[in-house]
N, C-alpha and C positions, 0 to 999 in steps of 0.2 A: 492335643486333645486325647483323652483316653476313652476307648469304647470297649465295653465288656458284655459278652453274652456267655452265660455259664449254666450248664445243666449237669447235675450229678446226683445219681441215685445211690443212697446208702440205706442200710437196714433201719427202717423206722423214720427216715428223713429224706426229703428230696429238695435239692437246691435248684431253683429256676429263676435266675435274675438277668436283667438287662438294664444297663445304665450307661450314661456318658458323663464325662467330667471335663470341663474346660480348665484352663489354668486357674488356680485358686484352691480353696479348701472345700472339699465335699465331706460334710459330717454324715456318718452312717450311724443311725440310731436303731435300737431294737433290743428285745430281751435276749438273755443268754440262750445259745443254741438256735438262733434264728438264721444263721448263715453269714454273719458279718465277716468273721475271720476267714471262713472258707472262700469268700470273694477275694480277699486280699491274697490268699494263698494261690488262687487261680491266676491272678495277675503276675505274681512273683515266680510262678512255675513250681511251687512247692506242692501243689495238688493239680492233677490233670483232670479237667472236666470230661464227662462222657461225651458231651457235645458242647460246641461253643466257639467263641471267637474273641480274641483279645488283640487290640490294636492301640499303639501309643504313637502319637504324632505321625500317623501314616505308615508306621512300621508294624507288620503283623508279627505278634509274638506266639499266637496260638490260633490254629484254624483246624477244627476236627475234620471238616470236609476235604480239605486239601492236604491233610496229614502234616501240618506244620506245628512243631512244638519245640521252640527254642529252649536250650538249657538255661538254668538259672543265671549262670555267669554271663550270658550273652543278652540278657533282657534289658539291661540298664534300668533296673528297678531297685530302689532303696527300701529296705524293710526294717522298721523299728518294732521289735517285739514287746509284748506287754511287760515282761520282766527283763527286757534289754538284751539278754543272751550274750553278754560280753564274754570274751575268752578269759577265764580266770588266770591262765598261765602267761598271758601277755600283758604288758603294761599299756598305758593309755596310748602312747605313740604307736605301738605295734598293733593295737586293736584298730585304730583309725586307718593304719596303712595296710590292713589285711587284704583289702580288695584292690590294691594298687601294685600287684606283683609284676605286671608288665610295663610299668611306668618308670622312666629314668629316675635315678636316685635324687638328682638335683631338683627335678620337678616334684617328686614326692615330698621333699623337705619344704619347698615353698608352699605346696598345697596344704600340708598338715599344719604349718605355722599359721596360715590364714584361717583354717578351721578352728584351731585352738583360740584364736583371737575372736572369731565370729561367735563361738559358743561359750565364751567367757570361762575357759578352762586352762588358760595360760598358767604354767608352773606345775601342772599336774601330769605332764607327759611321762614322767618316770614312775608314777604310782600304778599299783595294780587295782583291779576292780574292788577287792576286799577292803582297800584303803580309802575308798571313795564313799561319799554320802549318796543317797538315792538320787538326789537332784544332779549331782556330778555324773553319776553313772548314766542318767538319762541324756545328758548333754553329750557324753562320749558316744553313746549309741547313735544319736542323731548325726554327729560328726562322721562316724564310721559309715553310716548310710549315705551321706552326702559326698564322701571322698571320691567315689568313681564317677561323679557328676551324672546321676541318674536322670532319666526323663520324667519319672514319676516317683513320689515318695509315699510309702504306706506306713501309717502309724496305728498300731493296734493297742488302744487304751494306754498311751504312754504315760499318763499322769495318775493312773489309778493308785499307785503306791506312795504318792506324795502327800505331805501335809497341806492344808488349805492355803497357807501363806506362800509356800514355795510353788505350789501348783499355780496360783494366780500369776506369780512372777514369770514362770516358764510359759504360761499361755501367752503373755505379752511378747515373750521372746520368739515364740512360734509365729506370731503374726508378723514380727519384724523379719523373721527368716523367710516367710513367704515372699516378701519384697525382693530378697536377694535370690531365692531359688527360682521363682518365676514359672515353675512347672505345675503339674497337677498333684495335689495332695489328697489322699483318701485317709480320713481320720475317724477311726472307730471309737465310740464312746458310749457309756451308759448314762453320762451326766447331761441332763437336758440343758442346763445353763451353759455348760462347756460347749456343747454342740451349737447352741444358738450364738454364743459369742464368737466362735472361731469359724464356723462354716458360713460361706455365702450361699451354698446349696445344701440341701438336706435330703437324704434317702432314708425312709423308714422301712425297716425289715420286720416281717412277721412270718414265722413258720416256713422259712426258706424262700420267701418271695418279697419283692419290693412292692409295698402297697401305696406309697406316695413318694414321688421324687420331684422336688420343685424348689423354688427359692425358700429360704428359711422363713421369710415373712408369710408366704402362702401356706406353708406346712403348719406353722404354729397358729396363724390367724384363721385359716380355712381348712381344717382337717377334713378329709373326704369321708371319713366314717368313724364309728365309735372306737375302733382299735387304734387308729392314728391319734384320735383325741386323747385317749388314755395314755398312750405312750409318750405324748408330748406334754403331759402334765395337766390336762383338762379333766380333773377328777369329778367334777359335778356335771352329770349328764342325766337328763330326764326326758321322757317321751311327751310329745305334744302334737297338736293338729293345727294347721294353718287355717285361720278363719278370716283373714283380711290381708289384702295386698294393695299398697298405695305407694308407688315409686319405690324408694328404698326402705319404706316402713312395712314391716311384717307383723301382723297380729296373730298371736298364738293362744290356743286354749290348752291349759295343762290339766288334764282330767284328774290326775292323782291329787292335785292341790285345790281343784275347783277355782282356779285363778286364771286370769289372762295376763299375758306379757306382750310388750312391744319390743321388737328387735329392729335395729337399723342395720341393714346389710347391703353392701354394694352388689351382691349377687342375688338379690331378691328376685330378679327376672328368671332365675333358674328353677323357681318353685311355683306351685299352683295351689288353688284353693282346695281345702279338705285333704291336703297331702299330710300323711303321717311323717313326722320328722323327729330328730333328736336335737334338743337345745342344750348347749353347754356353756359353762363359765369357769374360769380358773379361780382357785381359792384366793389368789392375791387380788382379784378384781372385785370381790364382794366387799361392800362397805356398809356402814351403819347409817341409819336415818333416824330423825327425831320423831317422825310421825308417819302414818300411812299415806300413800299416794301412788302415782304410777310406778309400776315395777317395784313397789315397796311391800314387803310381806312380813307379817308378824311371825316371830320365831321364838324358840326356847333353847337356851344353851344346854346341851346334853353332856358335853365333855370339853375340857380346856387343857391345853398344854402350853405353858408359858415359856417363851424364849427371851433372849436378851433385848431385841428391838421390837419384836412382834409376838403375838400369841396365835396359836393354832386352835381353832374351834370346830367342834361338830355341832351343828344347829339343826333342829327339827322344825320344819314349817308347821305351824299350829293346825292348819287345815288339812295336812297330809293324811291320807287314808291309811298309811302304813306307819306304825310306830317305830319300825326298824330303819326307815329311810332318813337320811340326813344330808345336809350340805356341809362341805368343808370350807372354812374361811381362814385366811391368814390376814390378821388385822394389825396394823402398826400401832404401837403404844402411843406414838405421838398424835395419832388421829382419834383415839378412843380411850375412854377411861376403863377401869377394870370391869369385866363382865364375869361375875361368879357363875358357877354351874347352877343350873335350874332357874336362872334369871331370864326375864323376858326382854326382847329387843325387836327392832325393826331392821330388816335387811334390804339394802338397795341393790338391785340387779340392773345396772346401767344398760340401756338399750344398745349403745354402741359397743359394749364389751361382751354381749351375748353372741354366741355363734350357733347357727343352725346347720344341720347336715341331714341328708336323706337317711331315713331309717334303714 
């Protein structure tokens, strides 16, 4: 288990985070400059917090109160940097062996051969980083991080420089690696899909703080506020008022639309009548209907961007009091015919797919 408490004051920015990570992958999401990489650096010993505490599997790496600050080489932490940071003057074998200076040569040979096999880079051991593809460099960087048998593995956006096909392949390899590694992995990413696929737990960062830390299902299905909702891809957010509560059924009044919506929520008991809330829905969850009914709203297509399998729409609810407000929808071509710009349609906001959160 990994425990982190880190406070660091910098000009114009304060980091103040606290989290725990069991064995498995913890995905860390958040905008640039929100403190994600600084958290990894605090664990690795590359940055010293002003105050804090870092513990891995019961071993204290840093404790500001007791003046404990283990050097990088004694922390047993593997770090894969965003651009891999391989040593250009060393070949693949020597890059992987770099952290094994105090290990007997026979043991080094066995360990590196196993890592070459595990990371699918057999035959590349004599090449230099400049002779490798981005995917091969990434595999070498992970092998180098794993060679000293770390207790925790830190990955700072390791797939950001890869093309989509290679990225998907290496994501699968990372999931397989987790079964072999067995320790805690902190995985920083800007990619929502990547974070959801790989992480069993998710921590959402904003302005140097963690605003939600939970299972990925809870973070994506039950964001605690507007900021988390936006950062996890719920781009359609509108203000409402609770006018009815009946078990898991919540009735909302949407003043800007002059409409009512029904929401089915297992957390309905957390809310009360006349409470102001935010209701959200993901663009992918909006569908088309043939006629008006419950949670079905007349709309007009204001903008369309066509993709290969689906189209992205901006749609304005006809009763909306603001001409500048719109809903975003991603609608599969297999489920709907063409919707030209300025055409009319009916939008279905399914009660089970709407999410409410306190304003």
